N, C-alpha and C positions, 0 to 999 in steps of 0.2 A: 038143799041139794048141792049148790055150788061150793059151799064151805066144807062139807064133810062127806056126803054120800058118794059123789062122783070120784073124789080122791080115793076113798076107801075101795070103790069098785075098781079103779085103775090098779091099785096095789094088789088087792086080793085076787081078782080075776085075771088080769093081764100079766102082772109081773111074777107073782108067786104061783098062781095056779096054771098060768098059760093055757087058759080054757076059753078063749074068745070064740065067737061063732065060727070063724074060719080057721081056728088054730086049736083044735081040740085034742091034739096028739100029745101035749105036754112038752113039745119042743120049744126052744127059744127061737124066735124069729128076729133076724137082724133088724130089718126096717121097722117091723111092728113094735118091737120092744123099745126101740129108740123113740118112736113117735109117742108111745104111751107114757114114757118117762118124762116127757116135756111138761106134763101136768104137775109133776112133783118137784120141779126145780126150786120153787120158793118155799114149799112146805116141808119137803123131805129131801134136802140136798144129799144126804148120806145114801139114800136109796138110788137117787139119780146117778151119783158118782159110781156106785157099785155096778149099776146096769151099763153105764158107758164103758167101764173097764171090762166088763164081761163081753160086750160086743166087740171091743177092740181086740180081744184075744182071738177073734174069728176072722181077722183080716190077714191076708197073705202079703208077702213081699211085693207081688205083682200088682197089688191094690185091690184085687177082688176079694170077696168075703164068702163065708158060709151063709147062704140065704136063711137056713134054719139048721139047728143041731139039737141033739139030745144030750143032756148031762147024765152022768159024768164022763161018758166016753167021748163027747164032742163029735160024734159021727153025725154027718148031715149032708147037705147038698151044696156043693161049691158051684156058684153060678156067676155069670157076668151081667146080672140085672143092674142096669145103670142107676136106677133111683136108690138102690141100697147105699151107694156111696155118698149120696146127698145128706143123709141123716146123721152120720158120725160127726162131721164138722159143725152141724147146727147145734 
């Protein structure tokens, strides 16, 4: 489970499908996606980098972010949820 299944689940369900229990709309979630990609830092750094860049595009000059958005329009909800900002530097 630790070597294959959980990593596969993180990629297929959370990053590609965006279909977690609380995220079934297919939207990208800023904090959720960055949390989930941490599991892939050592095994799939290419996917981790792609997701970090994707999240970075949702940050505004003022420092706040889109809490979630739908591709390709990038329409979503701009919030000032403080813990969102903790995950991009990590």
